[in-house]
N, C-alpha and C positions, 0 to 999 in steps of 0.2 A: 763519554763520547756517545755511547749508545743512546742515552737520553736526548742528546742533541739531535741525533738522526731521527729519533721518534718525534721529537718536537717539530723538526723541519718537515717531516712527512705529514704530520697533522696540520701544520700550517698550510702546506700545499693542498691538502684535501679540503680544508675549509675555504680556500680560495676557489676550488673547482666546483663546489656545490652551487653557488650563485650562477656561475657560467653555465652549468648543466641545466639548471632550472630555466634560465633565459633561453637556452637552445631548445629545450623541450617545449616551452611555450611557443617559440617561433615555429618549430616544426608542426605542433598541433594547430596553430593558427593557419599555417600554410595548407595543411591537409583539410581543415574545415573550409577554408576559402575555396580550395580546389573542388571539394564535394559540392559546395553551394553552386559554383559555376557550372559544373557538369549537370547538376540537378536542374538548373534553370535552362540550360541548353536542351535537355531532354524534354522539359515542359514546353518549350517553344516548338520543338519538333512535333510533339504530340498535338499541340494546338494547330499547327500548319496541316498536319495530316487530317485532323478533325474538320478543318475548313474545306480541304480538298474533297473529303468524303461527303460533306454536306452539299457541296457544289455538284458532285456527281449525282447525289440523290435528287437534287433540284432539277437537274437536266433530265434525269429519268422520269420524274413526275411530269415535267413539261411534255416529253415525248409520249408518255402514256395518255395524258389528257388529249393531245392532238390526235392520237390513234383512236381514242374513244369517240371523239367528235366526228372523225371520218367514218367510223363504223356506224355511228348513229345516223349520219347523213345517208350512208349506203343503205341502211335498213329502212329508213323512211322512203327512199327511192324504190326499194323492192316492194314495200307495202303498196305504194301507188301502182306499180306495174302489176302486182298480183290482183289488186282490186279491179284494175282495168281489164285484165284477162278474165276474171270472174264475170264481170259485166258482159264482156263479149261472148263468153260461153253461154250465159243465160239467154242472150239475144239469139244465138245460133240455135238453141233448142227450141 
């Protein structure tokens, strides 16, 4: 009778291994798929942040260029005014 119980237990164990392997493969596949999805979501998030940052830099560059052009125009105007004042000062002397 003891051998019958041992044989029955071994038969049950032999049936459990394929199920355990299938379950392990299913869990591993699920985890790998989950990691890939999370990885791709994070990559998409990083790409969006990069685009946002590039747009901010572009806007900053445009504002800087506009400021430089305005400063250059103001400087040119000042040069004209200073040269006019110098000419007037020489005429007064």
